[in-house]
C-alpha positions as CSV (number, residue, x, y, z in Angstrom):
1,M,69.0,118.0,106.4
2,T,72.2,118.4,108.2
3,R,75.7,117.4,106.6
4,Y,78.0,115.2,109.1
5,Q,81.4,114.5,108.7
6,F,82.8,111.2,110.3
7,F,86.3,111.0,111.6
8,V,88.3,107.8,112.9
9,Q,91.1,107.2,114.7
10,G,91.8,103.3,115.5
11,N,88.5,102.2,116.6
12,S,87.1,105.2,117.5
13,V,84.7,107.1,115.6
14,T,83.3,110.8,116.0
15,F,81.5,113.4,113.8
16,L,81.3,117.2,113.2
17,D,78.2,118.9,111.9
18,T,79.7,120.5,108.8
19,G,77.4,123.7,109.2
20,C,78.4,124.8,112.6
21,A,80.5,127.8,112.9
22,D,83.7,125.9,114.3
23,Y,83.8,123.1,112.1
24,A,86.8,124.0,110.2
25,H,88.9,124.6,113.3
26,A,87.5,121.4,115.5
27,G,87.8,119.3,111.9
28,R,91.8,120.5,111.9
29,Q,91.9,119.6,115.7
30,L,90.6,116.1,114.9
31,L,92.9,115.6,112.1
32,A,96.0,117.0,114.2
33,A,94.9,114.3,116.8
34,G,95.3,111.6,114.3
35,F,91.7,111.1,113.3
36,V,91.1,110.6,109.5
37,A,87.9,111.9,108.1
38,L,86.0,109.1,106.4
39,G,84.8,110.0,102.8
40,S,81.9,112.6,102.1
41,P,79.9,113.9,104.7
42,L,76.5,112.2,105.2
43,E,72.9,113.9,105.3
44,A,70.7,113.2,108.1
45,T,67.9,114.8,110.1
46,D,69.9,114.7,113.3
47,P,73.0,113.6,115.0
48,T,71.1,110.2,115.9
49,A,70.2,109.6,112.2
50,A,73.6,110.4,111.3
51,L,75.4,107.7,113.4
52,Q,72.4,105.4,112.3
53,A,73.5,105.9,108.8
54,F,77.3,105.7,109.6
55,Y,77.0,102.2,111.2
56,R,74.9,101.0,108.2
57,L,77.6,102.0,105.7
58,P,79.2,98.6,104.3
59,L,82.7,99.6,105.8
60,A,85.6,97.1,106.2
61,A,84.8,95.1,109.3
62,P,87.4,96.2,111.7
63,S,89.6,93.8,114.4
64,Q,87.2,95.4,116.7
65,P,84.2,97.3,117.0
66,L,84.4,100.9,116.7
67,I,83.8,102.7,119.7
68,R,80.9,105.2,119.8
69,S,82.3,108.6,121.3
70,P,80.0,109.7,124.1
71,Y,81.2,113.1,122.8
72,A,79.9,112.9,119.3
73,L,76.7,114.4,120.1
74,L,78.2,117.1,122.0
75,M,80.7,118.3,119.0
76,A,77.7,117.7,116.3
77,A,75.4,119.9,118.2
C-alpha cells in the first residue's frame, strides 16, 4: 500500500505520495504556499482510493465544501 499525505489551504485539498522521489521538495513547496499538512499519511492502494478515504474522515465540516484539486492525481503519480 502507498502512503498519501494530504494538505489543505482554505477549501482546497491536494495530496502527495510520500514515497515519490520529490516528496520532501513538493511538500515544502506546498507548505510555503500556505497549505497545511493534515495528520498522518493515509495508506491506500491508489490515488483514487486515497481520496475516497480522505473524504470519509470525520473532519470538522468546512463552511464550504473542499475543492478537489485536479492536480492532486498528477502530484501523487
